[in-house]
N, C-alpha and C positions, 0 to 999 in steps of 0.2 A: 697152208690152212689160214683162212681169214680169222681175225680176232673174234668177231662176233659169232662165228661158227663154233669155235671151241667153247667160248663162254656160255653159249646156250646149252651145252652138254655138260657143263661143269657140275660136280657134285655139291659145290658150295651154293648153288642157286637156292635162294630163299632162306639161307642161314644168316644169322646176325653177323654183319661184316666185322663187328668189334672183335669177334673170335680170331680173325685173321690179322689183327693189329694189336698183338699183346704188348704190354709195357716192357717186357724183357724177353730175350730169346728163351730163357728157362720156362716161360709161361706159354710157349708155342705148341705144346704137346697136343692140345685139342685140335688146333688147326691142322697140324701135321697128320694127325690121325684121319681127319676127313680127306685130306689130300691123298693119303696113301692108297685109298680105295677108289680114286677118281680115274676115269678112262682118259681124260685129257690132261693129266698132270704134267706130262712132258711138254705139251704145247704151251701150257700155262707158264711153266718154268722158262722155256725158251723165249717166250714173249717178255717176261720180266727181265731176263738177261739182256735181250736186245734193246730194250728201252731204258735199261739201267734203273729199274724200279727201286726206289730207296727204302720204302716202308712196307711192312707187312710180310706175311707168309704167302709165297706164290709158288705153285708147283711143289709144295712140301718143303720149301727152303726159306730160311730166314734171310734177312739182309746180309748178315755176316757170312752165312753159308753161300749165298750167291756171289759175294765178293771173292770168296775162296775159289769157287768154280771158275770165275772169270780169270783169276790169277793163274790157275792151273792150265787153263786153255791157252793163255798167252805164252806160258813157258813151253808148251808142247807144240805150238804153232810153228 
Protein backbone atom coordinates (compact mmCIF):
# COMPACT_ATOMS: atom_id res chain seq x y z
CA UNK A 1 0.00 0.00 0.00
CA UNK A 2 1.45 3.34 -0.97
CA UNK A 3 2.08 5.85 1.79
CA UNK A 4 -0.19 8.52 0.40
CA UNK A 5 -3.01 5.99 -0.03
CA UNK A 6 -3.26 5.03 3.62
CA UNK A 7 -2.58 8.56 4.83
CA UNK A 8 -5.58 9.88 2.93
CA UNK A 9 -7.74 7.35 4.81
CA UNK A 10 -6.25 7.99 8.24
CA UNK A 11 -8.55 8.98 11.07
CA UNK A 12 -6.08 11.68 12.15
CA UNK A 13 -6.73 13.71 8.99
CA UNK A 14 -7.58 17.26 10.01
CA UNK A 15 -6.72 16.74 13.69
CA UNK A 16 -4.13 18.98 15.33
CA UNK A 17 -0.77 17.20 14.78
CA UNK A 18 0.41 18.32 18.23
CA UNK A 19 -1.83 15.61 19.72
CA UNK A 20 0.40 13.00 18.09
CA UNK A 21 3.62 14.50 19.47
CA UNK A 22 3.10 14.46 23.24
CA UNK A 23 5.82 15.66 25.59
CA UNK A 24 5.91 12.24 27.30
CA UNK A 25 4.61 8.75 26.55
CA UNK A 26 2.25 9.12 29.50
CA UNK A 27 0.51 11.95 27.61
CA UNK A 28 -0.16 9.85 24.48
CA UNK A 29 -3.61 8.57 25.48
CA UNK A 30 -5.56 10.98 23.27
CA UNK A 31 -3.51 10.10 20.19
CA UNK A 32 -3.71 6.38 20.94
CA UNK A 33 -7.47 6.65 21.31
CA UNK A 34 -7.76 8.21 17.85
CA UNK A 35 -5.48 5.56 16.38
CA UNK A 36 -7.37 2.69 18.01
CA UNK A 37 -10.41 3.32 15.81
CA UNK A 38 -8.46 3.94 12.59
CA UNK A 39 -8.85 1.59 9.63
CA UNK A 40 -5.26 2.14 8.49
CA UNK A 41 -3.59 1.88 11.91
CA UNK A 42 -1.49 -1.14 10.96
CA UNK A 43 -0.28 0.43 7.70
CA UNK A 44 0.68 3.55 9.65
CA UNK A 45 2.52 1.51 12.27
CA UNK A 46 4.36 -0.54 9.64
CA UNK A 47 5.40 2.64 7.85
CA UNK A 48 6.79 4.12 11.09
CA UNK A 49 8.67 0.90 11.82
CA UNK A 50 10.08 0.70 8.29
CA UNK A 51 11.42 4.26 8.27
CA UNK A 52 12.42 4.15 11.95
CA UNK A 53 10.23 7.15 12.76
CA UNK A 54 11.66 8.59 15.96
CA UNK A 55 8.99 10.98 17.16
CA UNK A 56 5.31 10.89 17.85
CA UNK A 57 2.55 8.34 17.97
CA UNK A 58 2.21 6.31 14.78
CA UNK A 59 -0.26 3.47 14.39
CA UNK A 60 -1.14 3.78 18.06
CA UNK A 61 2.44 3.23 19.25
CA UNK A 62 4.85 5.64 20.89
CA UNK A 63 8.54 5.75 20.03
CA UNK A 64 9.35 3.50 22.99
CA UNK A 65 6.68 0.98 21.99
CA UNK A 66 7.91 0.93 18.39
CA UNK A 67 11.48 0.24 19.56
CA UNK A 68 10.15 -2.65 21.64
CA UNK A 69 8.28 -4.05 18.62
CA UNK A 70 11.44 -3.88 16.50
CA UNK A 71 13.50 -5.63 19.21
CA UNK A 72 10.91 -8.40 19.48
CA UNK A 73 10.85 -8.86 15.73
CA UNK A 74 14.63 -9.14 15.60
CA UNK A 75 14.58 -11.78 18.34
CA UNK A 76 12.00 -13.91 16.56
CA UNK A 77 13.44 -13.49 13.05
